[in-house]
C-alpha positions as CSV (number, residue, x, y, z in Angstrom):
1,M,32.8,-41.2,27.7
2,I,35.6,-41.2,29.7
3,A,36.5,-45.2,31.6
4,V,34.9,-44.1,35.2
5,D,38.4,-45.2,36.7
6,K,39.9,-42.3,35.0
7,A,36.8,-39.8,36.4
8,I,37.5,-37.8,39.5
9,I,33.9,-36.5,41.8
10,A,32.3,-33.7,41.0
11,R,30.3,-32.2,44.0
12,L,27.2,-30.3,45.2
13,K,26.1,-30.1,49.0
14,H,22.8,-28.9,49.9
15,A,22.2,-29.1,53.8
16,E,22.5,-32.2,54.2
17,N,22.2,-34.0,51.0
18,V,25.2,-34.3,48.0
19,F,25.0,-35.7,45.0
20,E,27.6,-36.4,43.4
21,I,28.4,-37.8,39.5
22,L,32.3,-38.5,37.8
23,V,33.2,-36.7,35.5
24,D,36.0,-36.3,33.0
25,C,38.7,-33.6,35.0
26,D,39.6,-31.4,31.8
27,K,36.0,-31.6,30.4
28,A,33.7,-30.3,34.0
29,L,36.4,-27.2,34.0
30,E,35.7,-26.6,30.1
31,Y,31.7,-26.8,31.1
32,K,31.9,-24.9,33.7
33,Q,33.8,-22.0,32.6
34,G,31.1,-22.4,29.1
35,I,34.4,-23.6,26.9
36,T,32.2,-26.8,25.8
37,T,28.9,-27.9,26.1
38,D,28.6,-31.2,25.3
39,L,27.8,-33.5,28.6
40,R,28.6,-37.3,27.0
41,D,32.0,-35.5,26.7
42,V,31.7,-34.6,29.7
43,L,30.5,-37.4,31.9
44,A,31.9,-41.4,32.8
45,T,27.7,-42.2,34.1
46,N,24.9,-41.3,34.1
47,D,24.7,-41.8,37.5
48,I,23.8,-39.4,40.7
49,F,25.6,-40.2,44.0
50,K,25.0,-39.9,47.2
51,D,28.5,-41.0,47.5
52,V,30.6,-42.8,44.9
53,K,33.4,-43.8,47.3
54,K,30.5,-46.3,48.3
55,G,29.0,-46.8,45.9
56,E,25.6,-44.9,47.3
57,K,23.7,-43.7,44.1
58,A,21.1,-40.2,45.7
59,S,17.6,-41.5,46.4
60,E,14.9,-39.6,43.3
61,N,12.9,-38.0,45.6
62,E,15.3,-36.5,46.7
63,I,16.9,-35.1,43.2
64,L,13.8,-34.0,42.3
65,K,13.5,-32.0,45.5
66,L,16.6,-30.2,44.5
67,F,17.4,-29.8,40.6
68,Q,12.8,-30.3,40.0
69,T,14.2,-32.9,37.9
70,T,15.6,-36.5,37.4
71,D,17.0,-36.3,34.0
72,P,20.5,-36.8,34.5
73,Q,22.1,-34.5,32.1
74,K,19.7,-32.1,33.8
75,V,20.6,-32.0,37.2
76,A,24.7,-33.0,35.7
77,A,24.5,-29.6,34.8
78,V,23.9,-27.8,37.6
79,I,26.4,-30.0,40.0
80,I,29.3,-28.8,37.1
81,K,28.1,-25.5,37.2
82,K,27.2,-25.0,40.8
83,G,29.5,-27.7,42.6
84,D,32.4,-29.1,43.3
85,I,35.2,-30.5,40.9
86,Q,37.3,-32.4,43.1
87,L,40.5,-31.6,40.9
88,T,43.8,-33.5,41.4
89,T,46.8,-31.7,42.7
90,E,48.6,-32.5,39.5
91,H,45.4,-31.1,37.9
92,R,45.1,-28.1,40.2
93,N,48.8,-27.0,40.0
94,R,49.2,-27.1,36.6
95,L,45.3,-24.6,36.3
96,R,47.2,-22.2,38.8
97,E,50.7,-22.4,37.4
98,E,48.5,-21.2,33.2
99,K,46.6,-18.8,35.3
100,R,49.6,-17.6,36.5
101,K,51.6,-17.1,33.4
102,S,48.5,-15.6,32.1
103,I,48.2,-12.8,34.6
104,V,51.9,-12.1,34.1
105,Y,50.9,-11.2,30.2
106,F,48.6,-9.5,31.6
107,I,49.9,-7.6,33.4
108,H,53.3,-7.0,31.2
109,R,50.1,-5.9,28.3
110,N,49.3,-3.8,29.7
111,T,51.2,-1.5,32.9
112,I,55.0,0.3,32.5
113,D,57.7,1.0,35.2
114,S,56.4,4.4,36.0
115,Q,59.8,5.7,36.3
116,T,61.3,4.9,32.3
117,G,58.2,4.6,30.9
118,H,59.2,0.9,29.3
119,P,57.4,-2.6,30.1
120,H,58.7,-4.8,32.4
121,P,59.9,-7.7,31.2
122,P,57.5,-11.0,32.1
123,M,60.1,-12.5,34.5
124,R,60.5,-9.1,36.4
125,I,57.0,-8.8,37.1
126,E,57.0,-12.9,37.9
127,T,60.3,-12.5,40.4
128,A,58.4,-9.8,41.9
129,M,55.1,-11.7,42.1
130,K,56.5,-14.2,43.6
131,E,59.1,-12.0,46.4
132,A,55.4,-10.7,47.4
133,R,54.6,-13.8,48.2
134,V,51.4,-13.9,45.7
135,R,49.3,-16.8,45.8
136,V,47.1,-17.6,42.8
137,D,43.3,-18.7,41.9
138,E,43.1,-21.3,39.9
139,F,39.4,-20.7,39.7
140,K,39.4,-16.9,39.8
141,S,39.1,-15.0,36.6
142,V,43.0,-13.1,35.0
143,D,40.6,-9.7,35.9
144,S,39.7,-10.3,39.1
145,Q,43.1,-10.6,40.9
146,V,44.7,-8.2,38.7
147,Q,44.4,-5.6,40.9
148,D,45.7,-7.6,44.2
149,V,48.2,-8.6,42.4
150,L,49.4,-4.9,41.8
151,A,48.8,-4.0,44.9
152,K,51.4,-6.4,46.0
153,I,54.0,-5.6,43.7
154,R,53.9,-2.5,43.3
155,P,56.1,-1.6,46.8
156,I,58.9,-4.0,44.8
157,I,58.5,-2.2,41.2
158,P,57.3,0.7,40.4
159,I,54.5,-0.3,37.7
160,K,51.4,1.5,36.8
161,F,48.9,0.9,34.1
162,E,48.9,4.2,30.3
163,L,47.0,4.0,28.2
164,R,48.6,5.5,24.5
165,D,46.7,7.2,21.4
166,L,49.2,6.5,18.2
167,E,49.1,8.4,15.3
168,I,50.3,5.8,13.2
169,I,51.4,6.6,9.0
170,I,51.7,3.7,7.1
171,P,53.3,3.8,3.6
172,S,50.9,2.8,0.6
173,E,52.6,0.0,-0.2
174,Y,52.7,-1.7,3.0
175,T,49.1,-1.3,3.6
176,G,47.7,-4.6,3.0
177,K,49.9,-6.6,4.6
178,A,50.7,-4.1,8.4
179,Y,46.7,-3.3,8.5
180,G,46.2,-6.2,10.5
181,T,49.0,-6.9,12.6
182,V,47.5,-2.4,13.9
183,K,44.1,-4.4,14.2
184,S,45.6,-7.1,16.4
185,L,47.5,-5.1,18.5
186,G,45.0,-2.6,19.5
187,K,41.4,-0.5,18.7
188,I,41.3,1.7,15.9
189,L,39.5,4.7,16.7
190,K,39.9,6.8,13.5
191,E,41.7,5.3,10.0
192,D,42.0,7.6,7.2
193,W,43.8,7.5,3.0
194,Q,46.0,10.2,2.9
195,N,46.4,11.5,-1.0
196,D,49.8,10.3,-1.7
197,G,47.7,6.7,-0.9
198,S,49.3,6.5,2.7
199,L,47.5,5.2,5.8
200,K,46.9,7.0,8.4
201,F,45.8,5.1,11.9
202,L,44.7,7.1,15.3
203,L,45.1,3.4,18.1
204,E,44.5,2.8,21.1
205,I,46.8,0.8,22.5
206,P,47.9,-0.4,26.2
207,A,51.8,1.0,27.1
208,G,52.7,-2.3,27.3
209,V,52.0,-3.7,23.4
210,Q,53.9,0.2,22.0
211,E,57.5,-1.8,21.8
212,N,55.8,-4.7,20.2
213,L,53.7,-2.9,17.8
214,E,57.5,-0.7,16.6
215,D,59.4,-3.8,15.8
216,E,55.9,-5.5,14.2
217,L,55.4,-2.4,12.0
218,N,59.6,-1.6,11.4
219,K,60.2,-4.8,10.1
220,M,57.0,-4.9,7.8
221,T,57.5,-1.6,6.7
222,K,61.1,-1.1,6.5
223,G,61.8,0.9,9.1
224,E,59.8,3.3,7.2
225,V,56.0,3.2,9.4
226,E,56.0,7.1,10.9
227,I,54.5,6.6,14.8
228,K,53.9,9.4,17.1
229,I,52.2,9.1,21.1
230,I,49.1,11.3,20.9
231,N,47.8,11.3,24.6
232,R,48.5,9.3,28.0
233,R,45.8,8.5,30.2
């Protein structure tokens, strides 16, 4: 358990009633997101409060009426999952920055410059987001925010989503090393061993990944890999 003086408040409001608990900020966020399931690492105390700052505990009748139980662990689980975690400014800013970086990486990996066919560098995407005054929500998922971000930065930079199907032929002496890289960077649609021992893939990738894939495979195969775009969509 985290020390009480280092804990923050998680709060659930229902009608006129308020239920509060003291939690470890990072662990509570992990629990809310399903990353951790052990409440022992989350809670600073098993007490359920009506008002933490005043030291007022919630009555058992009020707790039982809403939660159908007085088990503090079960009650705390509901408060964290359905309630609000009162983040410090430092935590909120850190989470927002992490989410912003994740959105930039997602856009960089999955989109291209609609004029050149090449991925936009992350810095260009970040600059466009700042110019468009994009506000990142630290609690919403990347997927749920990307379309809104793209709509705001499209007037600033030419950008579009594109998937590509690549035909990749890896010489026999490099197949062992290269297979893991191919699998990690895209979706293998088909693979065929050739008579000479080489391996041919049909690979689906986000367009923004192609340059990185080509660099990795060229290094591994000393430039002997063959890569051809079969389809764009």
